[in-house]
N, C-alpha and C positions, 0 to 999 in steps of 0.2 A: 840486568837485572836496572831499572830507572829507581828513582828516589820516593818516588811513591810506594810501586814495589817491595823496596826494602824497609818505607816502614810499616807496612802490613806484614811481611814475614817476622819484623821483631816486634813489633807489637803482642803477636800470638805466641813468640817464644818469649817473653818476657812476663807474659799473663798466666803460660802456663809453670814458668819457674818461680816466680814470686809471690802470686796468690791463689795458685790451687794447690788445695791440700798434698800431692805429688810434689811442689818444688822441695815440701822439708826434704823427705827421702829423698831425692833427685840429691838434694845437699848435703844429706848426710854420706851419701856416696860417694862427692863431692871432697869431703874433707877425709873420706877413708885414701880416696888417691892420691890426693897430694904429701902424702906422712913419707911415700916411695915409692913407687913401684917397677917391676921389668919386665914387660912383656914377649912372650912369641907368638908371629903371625905365622897367618894362614899359609906361608912358604920357610915356616922354619927360621926365620930370623928372629933374631932378637933383639930388645932397643927400649931407653928409658922413656918413651913419649909424655911432653907435657899433655898435664890433662884442661885442655882450652881447643877451642873450637872443633872442629872436624876429628879431632884423636879424641874428643872428652864423649861426644855421641856414642864413637863406636864405642870407646873402653863403657861408659852405662848398659847400652845393649851387650857387650859382654857380660856388664856381673848383672843380669836381668835377664842369663839362657837365651836372648836372640842372636841371632847370624849378626856376627862382626868377624875381620879380620884380622880381630885380636883373637888368640883361640883360646888362650893359657895366661892370667895375672901372676903374675908372682909378686906377693906384697913384702915391704926392707921395713916400712917403719922408722926408715932414717930420719927421717921430719916427723916426731911425731909430736915434738918439743909442746911447738903452739897447739895442736888438738887437743894437747891434756891440759894446760892451764888454760884452753876453753871448757872442757868437761867440769869446771869447780864448777861449774854457774850456769850454763847451757846445756840442760839435757837433751839436745840434737847431737852436742859436739860428744857426753857422754856414752851414747848410742852406737856413735861412732867411734870411739874409743876402746868400747866396750867387744864389736863385730868386729874391729880389726885385729883386736887381741886375738879373737877367736880365728880367726883368720892364719895367722901368721904359725898358731900353734897346732892350725889342722895341716902347714907346711911343713912338719916337723924340725921349725925353726926356731931362734931364742928367742926371747923379747926386751927390743932394745929393752934397758935402764928403765926410762920413765915411764914405755907404758907396761915395765914389768912392772912396779910401783903402785902406781894405778892397780891391775890387774889383786895384786896383792890386798889392798886394799877395799877391793870389794868382795874378795874372798873372807876378810874381817869382819863385812855386815856395811858399808860402806854405800849408803842411795842414792840413786838416780836423784841431780837437784832441783828441783821447782821451779819453773820458768817466772820471775819478778819482774813485770812491768817489758820495757824494749831493754833486749842486751844486746851486748855484742858482736855476738855471732850472727843479731840477724842483720846488723849494717856492713858485717863481714858477708854476708848470706847475697846481700843486695850490689854492693863492690864488687863481688864474682859474677853475676851473673850481669852487671853491665860493660865489663871489661870483656867475658865470653864474646857478648851481642858486638860489643864496639869488633873484636874477633873475626866475628860470623865476619860482621859486613867488610872488612877487611876482606878476606877471603872474596866475596865478591866482588871485588871492585873499588871500593870507598876509602877513603882516604882515614886515618882514625884522626888528625887532624887537621884544620887550617893555620894560615898563621897567625889568625887570629879569632875572636869571635864578632868582625862585623856582620850586620845581616848577609852584606852583597857576594860573604863568604860562608853561607849556608848550607856549604854540600855537604859536610862531612860526616863519618860517623856519629863522633858523638852529638853534632847536631839532631841528625836526626833519633839519638838516644833520648835528647831532650826533647825533642817533641812528642816522643811515644810515652813515655811518663809523665809528661804532662797534661794529655788524654786519658793516662790512667788514671791521674785520681794524686799522683808525684810528682809534685814539681820538685825539681833539681836544676842550677844552672849551670850551663854550658862553662865553665871554671870547674865546678863541684866533679863534673863528668873527666874534665880532662884528667885531673888531680888522679881521680880513681886508677882511669890510666893507665897516667906516668907510673904510681906504685904497683901497678898491678902483671904491664906487659912483659915483665922479665917471665914473672910464673906467674899463673892466674890458679 
């Protein structure tokens, strides 16, 4: 894959994830997956994949009932604290937390403490928060999409970063992201993309 082909691939990916109505539904699924999962593959093995890159696409297909090597997803909710914190002001995160609680209960498992308290508050009449301007989850959603796109480009052979941001070395995955977002009307600097990648590369 050459540089121009990579830009077209990422442009289509980011347009869908950031600007299409499906994008927020996808983000809700990512929020759920990031709280902790264990999957069973079509070969019978089990492991705990990170929801990023190719794994993320297979996980989303599995959640949507489409063909995927992941035939079963077990939700643990062990890392639900961030989601619960977001749910206080973000309607998408609130929806994700509610759905996660239902999935864990359907599995016959006990809810983690934070999620149990969230569920109790819903049963007592707590309502879904209303969106008020730009909120933290939107930035997290953008950062998640950016990091996942860099990971995808890395899988395609592009180095995530160059040694610096000089124009003579503008062939990294981060440079592709900067160019694509600029054309989509969402200008962001190379250093900002680099920072997103460093913050998310361990777990997106």
